[in-house]
C-alpha positions in Angstrom: -50.9 48.4 -52.0 -52.0 47.7 -48.9 -52.6 43.6 -49.7 -48.9 42.9 -51.0 -47.6 44.6 -48.1 -49.4 42.5 -46.1 -48.3 39.5 -47.9 -45.0 40.6 -47.4 -45.1 40.6 -43.8 -47.2 37.5 -43.8 -44.1 35.7 -45.5 -41.4 37.1 -43.1 -44.0 36.1 -40.5 -43.2 32.3 -42.0 -39.8 32.4 -42.9 -39.0 33.5 -39.4 -41.2 30.5 -37.8 -39.4 28.0 -40.0 -36.1 29.3 -38.6 -37.4 29.2 -35.3 -38.3 26.0 -35.4 -34.8 24.8 -37.1 -33.0 26.8 -34.4 -35.2 24.9 -31.5 -34.3 22.2 -33.1 -30.6 22.0 -33.2 -30.7 23.7 -29.6 -32.8 21.2 -28.0 -30.1 18.3 -29.2 -26.8 20.7 -28.1 -29.4 21.4 -24.7 -29.8 17.6 -24.1 -26.0 16.6 -24.8 -25.0 19.1 -22.6 -27.0 17.8 -20.0 -26.5 14.1 -20.6 -22.4 15.0 -20.5 -23.2 16.7 -17.3 -24.9 13.8 -15.8 -22.4 11.3 -17.0 -19.8 13.0 -15.0 -21.6 13.1 -11.9 -22.1 9.2 -12.5 -18.5 8.8 -13.3 -17.4 10.3 -10.0 -20.2 8.2 -8.5 -18.4 5.3 -10.5 -14.7 5.8 -9.1 -16.3 6.2 -5.4 -18.0 2.8 -5.6 -15.5 1.3 -7.5 -12.9 2.3 -5.0 -15.2 1.1 -2.1 -15.5 -2.2 -3.4 -11.3 -2.7 -4.3 -10.6 -1.0 -0.5 -13.1 -3.9 0.8 -11.5 -6.7 -1.2 -7.7 -5.5 -0.9 -8.7 -5.8 2.7 -8.8 -9.2 2.8 -6.9 -10.5 0.0 -3.8 -11.4 2.1 -5.6 -12.8 4.9 -6.0 -16.4 4.5 -2.4 -17.2 3.6 -1.5 -15.5 7.1 -4.0 -17.6 8.9 -3.0 -20.7 7.0 0.7 -20.5 8.2 -0.6 -20.9 11.9 0.3 -23.8 13.8 -2.8 -24.5 15.0 -4.0 -24.8 11.2 -1.2 -26.8 9.9 -1.4 -29.3 13.0 -5.1 -30.1 12.5 -4.2 -30.9 8.6 -1.9 -33.3 9.6 -4.5 -34.9 12.1 -8.0 -34.1 11.0 -10.0 -36.5 13.0 -8.4 -35.5 16.6 -11.4 -33.4 18.1 -8.6 -32.0 20.5 -7.1 -30.0 17.4 -10.5 -29.5 15.7 -11.9 -27.5 18.6 -8.7 -25.5 18.9 -8.7 -24.7 15.5 -12.6 -23.8 15.8 -11.9 -21.3 18.5 -9.4 -20.2 16.8 -10.9 -19.4 13.9 -14.1 -18.1 15.5 -11.3 -15.0 17.5 -10.0 -14.2 14.1 -13.2 -14.0 12.4 -14.2 -11.3 15.1 -11.1 -9.8 15.1 -10.4 -9.3 11.1 -14.9 -8.5 11.2 -14.9 -11.4 8.5 -18.4 -12.9 8.2 -16.7 -16.6 8.4 -13.4 -18.1 7.9 -13.3 -21.7 8.0 -10.5 -24.9 7.0 -11.0 -27.4 4.4 -9.6 -30.6 3.6 -7.9 -31.5 0.2 -11.0 -33.4 -0.7 -13.4 -30.3 0.0 -14.9 -31.7 3.3 -14.9 -28.7 6.5 -12.7 -29.8 9.1 -13.5 -26.5 11.2 -14.9 -23.2 10.9 -15.8 -19.8 13.3 -19.1 -20.3 13.0 -18.9 -24.4 14.5 -21.1 -23.5 17.5 -23.9 -21.9 15.1 -27.1 -23.5 14.2 -25.9 -23.5 10.2 -22.4 -24.4 11.3 -19.9 -25.5 7.8 -18.4 -27.9 9.9 -18.6 -31.4 8.0 -20.2 -29.4 4.9 -18.2 -30.0 1.5 -17.8 -27.1 -0.8 -15.8 -29.0 -3.1 -17.7 -27.5 -6.2 -16.8 -23.7 -5.4 -14.3 -22.1 -7.9 -12.2 -20.5 -4.5 -11.5 -24.2 -3.5 -10.4 -26.1 -6.6 -8.8 -22.7 -7.7 -6.7 -22.6 -4.5 -5.7 -26.4 -4.6 -4.7 -26.0 -8.4 -3.0 -22.2 -8.9 -2.8 -21.4 -5.5 -5.1 -18.8 -5.0 -9.2 -18.5 -5.1 -11.8 -16.0 -5.5 -15.3 -16.5 -5.9 -18.8 -14.5 -5.2 -22.0 -16.3 -4.3 -25.1 -16.8 -2.2 -23.9 -19.2 0.9 -25.5 -22.3 -0.3 -25.9 -23.2 3.9 -26.3 -19.6 5.3 -28.2 -18.5 2.4 -26.2 -15.2 2.4 -24.1 -13.5 0.1 -20.7 -12.9 0.3 -17.3 -12.8 -1.1 -14.7 -15.8 -1.1 -10.7 -15.7 -0.6 -9.0 -18.7 -0.9 -5.5 -20.1 0.1 -3.6 -23.5 0.1 -2.2 -24.5 3.4 0.7 -26.6 2.4 2.5 -28.5 5.5 6.0 -30.5 4.6 5.9 -29.9 1.0 2.2 -31.2 0.6 -0.8 -29.7 0.0 -3.4 -31.0 2.3 -6.2 -28.1 2.3 -7.5 -24.6 1.9 -8.3 -21.9 4.0 -10.9 -19.6 3.2 -12.5 -16.4 4.4 -16.2 -15.1 3.5 -16.5 -11.4 3.9 -20.4 -9.8 3.9 -21.3 -7.9 1.1 -24.5 -6.1 2.5 -22.5 -3.1 3.7 -21.3 -2.4 0.7 -25.1 -1.6 -0.3 -26.2 0.0 2.9 -23.4 2.5 2.0 -24.6 3.0 -1.6 -28.4 4.1 -0.7 -29.7 6.7 -2.9 -33.4 7.5 -4.0 -32.3 9.1 -7.0 -30.0 6.6 -9.0 -29.3 3.0 -9.1 -25.4 1.0 -8.7 -25.3 -2.2 -9.8 -21.9 -5.2 -9.5 -23.1 -7.9 -12.5 -21.0 -11.3 -12.9 -19.7 -12.6 -15.8 -23.3 -14.1 -16.6 -24.4 -10.0 -16.6 -26.8 -11.2 -13.3 -26.8 -8.7 -10.8 -25.7 -9.4 -7.4 -24.9 -6.5 -5.7 -27.4 -3.1 -6.0 -28.8 -0.2 -3.9 -32.2 -1.5 -5.2 -33.2 -5.0 -4.0 -35.7 -5.2 -7.0 -33.2 -5.9 -9.1 -30.7 -8.2 -7.3 -30.8 -11.9 -9.0 -32.0 -10.2 -12.1 -30.2 -11.3 -15.4 -29.7 -8.4 -18.5 -30.8 -10.5 -21.2 -32.6 -13.6 -22.0 -31.2 -16.8 -19.1 -30.5 -18.8 -22.2 -29.4 -22.5 -21.3 -26.1 -22.3 -21.7 -26.1 -18.9 -19.0 -28.2 -21.2 -16.7 -25.6 -24.0 -16.7 -22.4 -21.9 -16.3 -24.1 -20.5 -13.4 -25.4 -23.8 -11.5 -22.1 -25.3 -12.2 -20.6 -23.6 -9.0 -23.9 -23.2 -7.5 -23.4 -19.1 -7.3 -26.7 -18.5 -6.5 -27.8 -21.5 -4.3 -31.3 -22.1 -4.9 -32.2 -18.0 -5.1 -34.6 -17.6 -8.0 -33.0 -16.1 -11.4 -35.4 -13.1 -13.4 -34.6 -11.2 -16.4 -35.0 -7.6 -16.5 -37.4 -5.9 -19.0 -34.9 -3.4 -20.1 -33.2 -2.7 -23.6 -29.9 -1.0 -24.0 -28.8 1.2 -26.9 -26.4 3.9 -27.9 -27.8 6.9 -28.6 -26.4 9.2 -32.0 -24.4 11.1 -29.3 -22.2 8.2 -27.9 -24.8 8.0 -24.8 -25.7 4.7 -23.3 -29.2 4.5 -22.4 -30.9 1.9 -21.0 -35.1 2.2 -21.5 -37.9 0.5 -19.8 -41.1 -0.7 -21.5 -44.0 1.3 -19.1 -46.4 3.3 -19.9 -44.0 6.3 -19.9 -40.8 4.8 -21.4 -38.9 8.1 -21.0 -39.6 7.7 -16.7 -38.0 4.5 -16.9 -34.7 5.3 -19.3 -31.2 6.0 -17.5 -27.9 6.9 -18.7 -25.3 4.3 -18.1 -22.1 4.6 -17.0 -19.8 1.3 -16.3 -16.6 0.4 -15.4 -14.9 -3.3 -15.7 -13.2 -5.2 -12.5 -11.0 -8.0 -14.2 -9.9 -9.4 -11.0 -12.8 -9.7 -9.7 -14.9 -10.6 -12.2 -16.9 -8.0 -12.0 -18.8 -5.3 -13.7 -19.6 -2.1 -11.6 -22.5 0.1 -13.6 -24.2 3.5 -12.1 -27.4 3.8 -13.6 -29.2 7.4 -13.7 -32.5 8.5 -14.4 -32.7 11.0 -17.5 -36.1 12.6 -17.2 -34.5 15.7 -15.1 -31.9 15.9 -18.0 -34.7 15.9 -20.8 -36.4 18.3 -18.9 -33.4 20.4 -18.1 -32.9 20.5 -22.1 -36.2 21.5 -22.7 -36.6 24.1 -20.5 -33.7 25.6 -21.6 -34.7 25.5 -25.4 -38.2 27.3 -24.0 -36.3 30.0 -22.8 -34.2 30.7 -25.6 -37.2 30.7 -28.0 -38.9 32.7 -26.1 -35.9 35.4 -25.5 -35.6 35.3 -29.6 -39.0 35.4 -30.1 -38.9 38.7 -27.7 -35.7 40.1 -29.4 -37.5 39.5 -32.7 -40.8 41.3 -31.9 -38.8 44.0 -30.5 -36.6 44.0 -33.6 -39.7 44.3 -35.9 -41.1 46.9 -34.0 -37.6 49.0 -34.0 -38.0 48.4 -37.9 -41.2 49.4 -38.4 -41.2 52.7 -36.4 -38.1 53.7 -38.4 -40.0 52.9 -41.8 -42.7 55.3 -40.0 -40.3 58.1 -39.0 -39.4 60.6 -41.6 -37.3 63.2 -40.0 -33.2 62.4 -40.0 -33.2 63.9 -36.1 -35.4 60.8 -34.9 -33.3 58.5 -36.7 -30.3 59.6 -35.2 -31.7 59.7 -31.8 -32.6 56.1 -32.4 -28.8 55.3 -33.1 -27.9 57.0 -29.9 -30.3 55.2 -27.6 -29.0 52.2 -29.3 -25.3 52.9 -28.5 -26.2 53.9 -24.9 -27.3 50.1 -24.7 -24.9 48.3 -26.5 -22.2 50.5 -24.2 -24.6 49.6 -20.5 -24.6 45.3 -21.5 -20.7 45.8 -23.0 -19.9 47.2 -19.3 -22.2 44.5 -17.5 -20.3 41.9 -19.5 -17.1 43.2 -18.8 -18.1 43.6 -15.1 -19.3 40.0 -14.8 -16.1 38.0 -16.8 -14.0 39.9 -14.1 -16.2 38.7 -11.4 -15.9 35.0 -13.0 -11.9 35.8 -13.5 -11.4 36.3 -9.6 -13.7 33.3 -8.4 -11.3 31.2 -11.1 -8.1 32.4 -9.8 -9.2 31.8 -5.8 -10.2 28.0 -7.4 -7.1 27.5 -8.9 -4.8 28.6 -6.1 -7.4 26.0 -3.6 -6.7 23.6 -6.1 -3.1 23.8 -6.0 -3.1 23.8 -2.2 -5.1 20.8 -1.9 -2.7 19.0 -4.5 0.3 19.6 -2.8 -1.1 18.0 0.4 -2.7 15.2 -2.0 0.8 14.7 -2.9 2.3 14.3 0.3 -0.6 11.8 1.6 0.2 9.9 -1.4 4.1 9.8 -0.9 3.1 8.5 2.7 0.4 6.0 1.1 2.8 4.8 -1.0 5.4 3.8 2.1 2.7 2.1 4.1 2.1 0.3 0.8 5.4 -1.2 0.5 5.2 -2.0 4.2 2.3 -4.4 3.6 4.0 -6.2 1.0 6.8 -6.7 3.4 4.6 -7.4 6.4 4.2 -11.6 6.1 8.2 -11.6 5.3 9.2 -9.5 8.3 7.2 -11.9 10.5 9.4 -15.0 9.6 12.5 -12.6 10.3 11.1 -12.2 13.9 9.8 -15.4 14.7 13.2 -17.1 13.7 14.9 -15.3 16.0 12.3 -15.6 18.4 12.4 -19.3 18.3 16.0 -19.7 18.6 16.2 -17.2 21.7 13.7 -19.2 23.2 15.8 -22.4 22.7 18.8 -20.7 23.9 17.2 -19.3 27.1 15.5 -23.0 27.9 19.8 -24.4 27.9 21.0 -21.8 29.7 18.1 -22.7 32.7 19.5 -26.0 32.4 23.1 -24.9 32.3 22.7 -22.5 34.9 21.3 -25.5 37.0 24.7 -27.7 36.3 26.6 -24.7 37.5 27.6 -24.4 34.0 28.4 -20.6 34.4 30.3 -19.9 31.3 28.3 -21.5 28.6 25.2 -20.4 29.8 26.6 -17.0 29.7 27.2 -17.9 25.9 23.5 -18.5 25.5 22.7 -15.1 27.0 25.0 -13.6 24.5 23.6 -15.2 21.8 19.9 -13.6 22.8 21.3 -10.5 23.2 22.6 -10.0 19.6 19.3 -11.6 18.4 17.4 -9.2 20.4 20.0 -6.6 19.0 18.8 -7.8 15.1 15.0 -7.2 15.6 15.3 -4.2 17.4 17.0 -2.7 13.7 14.6 -4.0 12.1 12.2 -2.4 13.7 13.9 1.1 14.0 14.1 0.6 10.4 10.2 -0.3 9.8 9.5 2.5 12.7 11.6 5.3 10.9 10.2 4.2 7.0 6.7 4.4 8.3 6.5 7.8 10.1 5.4 10.8 8.0 8.7 12.8 7.3 9.3 16.6 7.5 9.5 18.8 4.6 13.0 20.2 5.5 16.0 19.3 3.7 19.2 18.3 5.8 22.9 17.3 5.5 22.2 13.3 5.0 25.3 10.8 5.1 24.6 8.5 1.8 25.5 5.2 3.3 22.7 5.7 6.1 20.0 5.0 4.1 21.7 2.7 1.9 22.5 0.6 4.6 18.8 1.1 6.2 17.3 0.2 2.7 19.6 -2.9 2.6 18.2 -4.0 5.6 14.4 -3.6 5.0 14.8 -5.6 2.1 17.2 -8.2 2.9 14.1 -10.4 3.0 13.9 -10.0 -0.5 17.2 -10.3 -1.3 17.4 -13.5 0.4 14.3 -14.9 -1.3 14.6 -14.0 -4.8 18.6 -15.0 -4.4 19.3 -11.6 -5.9 23.0 -10.0 -4.9 23.2 -6.1 -4.1 26.7 -5.1 -4.8 27.4 -1.3 -3.5 30.1 0.8 -3.7 30.1 4.0 -2.3 33.4 4.8 -3.1 36.0 5.6 0.1 35.3 8.9 1.2 31.6 9.4 2.8 29.7 11.4 0.7 27.1 13.6 2.3 23.5 14.9 -0.1 21.2 17.5 0.8 17.9 15.7 1.2 15.4 14.1 3.9 16.8 10.8 5.4 13.5 9.1 5.3 12.3 10.0 1.7 15.6 9.0 0.4 15.3 6.1 2.0 11.9 5.2 0.3 13.2 6.4 -3.3 16.0 3.7 -2.8 13.3 1.0 -1.4 11.2 1.5 -4.3 14.3 1.7 -7.0 15.9 -1.8 -5.6 12.6 -3.6 -5.2 12.0 -2.4 -8.7 15.3 -3.9 -9.9 14.8 -7.3 -7.8 11.0 -7.7 -10.0 13.6 -7.1 -13.1 16.1 -10.2 -12.5 14.2 -12.2 -10.1 13.2 -14.4 -13.2 16.6 -14.0 -15.2 19.8 -15.9 -14.9 21.8 -12.8 -13.7 20.0 -12.1 -10.3 23.1 -9.0 -9.5 22.0 -5.3 -8.9 25.1 -2.9 -8.9 24.6 0.4 -6.6 27.6 3.1 -6.7 27.7 6.8 -6.1 30.6 9.4 -7.1 30.8 12.7 -6.3 30.9 15.2 -9.7 31.9 18.5 -8.8 28.4 20.0 -6.6 26.4 17.0 -7.2 26.2 13.3 -6.3 25.4 10.2 -8.4 23.6 7.4 -7.3 23.6 4.8 -10.1 21.5 1.4 -9.7 21.7 -1.0 -12.4 20.0 -4.4 -12.8 21.0 -7.3 -15.3 17.5 -7.7 -16.3 15.6 -7.4 -20.0 15.5 -3.5 -20.0 13.0 -1.0 -20.8 11.2 -1.0 -24.2 11.9 2.2 -25.8 8.1 2.4 -26.6 7.6 3.2 -22.9 10.6 5.2 -21.3 8.9 8.5 -21.6 6.0 7.2 -19.4 7.8 5.4 -17.0 7.5 8.3 -14.4 4.2 8.8 -15.0 1.3 8.2 -11.9 -0.3 4.8 -12.6 1.6 3.4 -15.4 2.8 0.0 -14.5 4.2 -2.7 -16.4 3.5 -5.3 -13.6 0.7 -7.5 -13.9 -2.4 -6.6 -12.2 -2.4 -6.6 -8.5 1.3 -6.5 -8.1 1.3 -2.1 -7.7 -0.3 0.8 -8.6 2.1 2.3 -11.2 2.8 5.0 -8.1 6.4 4.4 -6.8 8.6 5.7 -9.9 6.3 9.0 -9.8 6.5 9.1 -6.0 10.5 8.7 -6.1 10.5 11.2 -9.0 9.0 13.8 -7.3 10.8 13.1 -4.1 13.6 14.0 -6.0 12.4 17.1 -7.6 12.0 18.3 -4.0 15.5 17.6 -3.1 16.9 19.9 -6.0 17.8 17.0 -7.6 16.5 14.5 -10.3 15.7 11.1 -11.1 16.5 9.8 -14.6 16.0 6.1 -16.7 18.2 4.8 -19.3 19.1 0.8 -20.6 22.8 0.0 -20.3 24.6 -1.0 -23.6 25.2 -4.1 -22.1 21.6 -5.2 -21.0 19.8 -4.1 -18.0 18.3 -0.7 -16.7 20.3 1.9 -14.8 18.6 4.5 -12.7 20.7 7.5 -12.0 19.9 9.7 -8.4 21.2 13.3 -9.0 21.5 15.0 -5.5 23.1 18.2 -4.0 26.2 17.4 -2.5 26.1 18.9 1.0 28.9 21.3 2.2 31.3 20.1 4.5 29.9 20.5 7.8 28.4 18.6 11.1 25.5 16.9 10.0 22.4 18.5 11.4 19.5 16.2 13.4 18.1 13.2 11.6 14.6 14.2 9.7 
């Protein structure tokens, strides 16, 4: 009887070992997938931060070449490129501009590619006299109106990103204005001993990295075609290009891994998180070492197996003891002990669950507070972005009255010298009128830019409408768009914040101008009517309208139908939330006769004196 009993014990042990091995394999795969997911989430956060840094640095300089190209000293140089006085004046101006803007180099190229003036004219490696017609930032600016390119400088041998803008004088494209920014500061901000941050070009060659040993090295073989495309633009000048001895693969859980071929392949294994930047032609990648994740997964499985082993041993001892016990009293006592143990464990679990629930409630309260703060800052950022887009045109709005005022002032001096006081008085009145015009524009810009108070007040509807018209007057005139306003005979008063309501109108009218700018009917209709306790304000354009498939998403954050670089997709979302804060609503519909209508519903203010402005 002893032998069969031992055989059963050994069979039970073997079955338990096989079961534990299967459970260990499944648990290890699950633990590894969890560890890799946590690693990828951390990498995604780092990737978002790195990509935002790159986008912000590029956006800072994107429109500056156009502004510099419009300066008189630059335009004069291109009309007389061999005039030494104009060359020196342009050199000095570009040197001061580079220091002010924080750019690496700023230079002017003639239409044949020769550099006429540069901010580094007095440096050993000056660009003056060099011909860079082979660079895409030059011929793209000449042919398409804008040039962007990353490269290693052929003269300075320094990495940089180049922005090019055409210089048009009297209807002729005479040259290109170029700004080069240094990218070394970006790498310094990415310093990390744990992970790698790399940026690759369209040929999959690394040109930005927080680890210098991978710079100017390519993933995959450097085929003759890849080398020919790179050498055509001399992107890396005389730098020696190499290959990275790593292989990319997807594991069965969908994680992209990059593995080396060293003595320990796991030590050279990285989890890859990447994102495309199509406007710059870049790919940003975060490489996170997987060794710690694999060790963590293995440790979790070992701890689990030890726990299961201890539990199995305890169960086996209890089972053997209960079989040896013959008295009913001992069996009941064992059951009682087991029940008490379960009650204690359940009580501890409930206590832990209550503590976790309280912590989650506190975290959600803090997240809600942060969300409201972020929403307020996002509204302000939207306004400042709109001001940035208007800056170039508004400089023209100021330059014209200033030039005319100077002419009138000079004429007034001549008239006063000739004792023609009446005519001189007329010139002075014209100058005062121009000053009043610039003062109104400046006041509207200042009111639009400042951060508004959140308190709602009584607002006369015509005031923010008029201010929005004056702020967007330059766009209406430039695009040939007519804005027809009908607010009724009696003044309408609503409950709102004047600055935020003005921002809503600026966002909606700007979108309407975009909608009709390329069409035949460039008319916008803005009308308002009081309907009981509400005021309805309707803006209609005569554009193509909004397709049915995207109408439900048009107010979502970051959703936009515009081309890349022409908006963040936040204007309508911000406007929608502002109207909700007013206790009103913002909706959209397509007009039966064509075009889109945006309907703003506001609370009508009771008949009372207007409070102070927001």
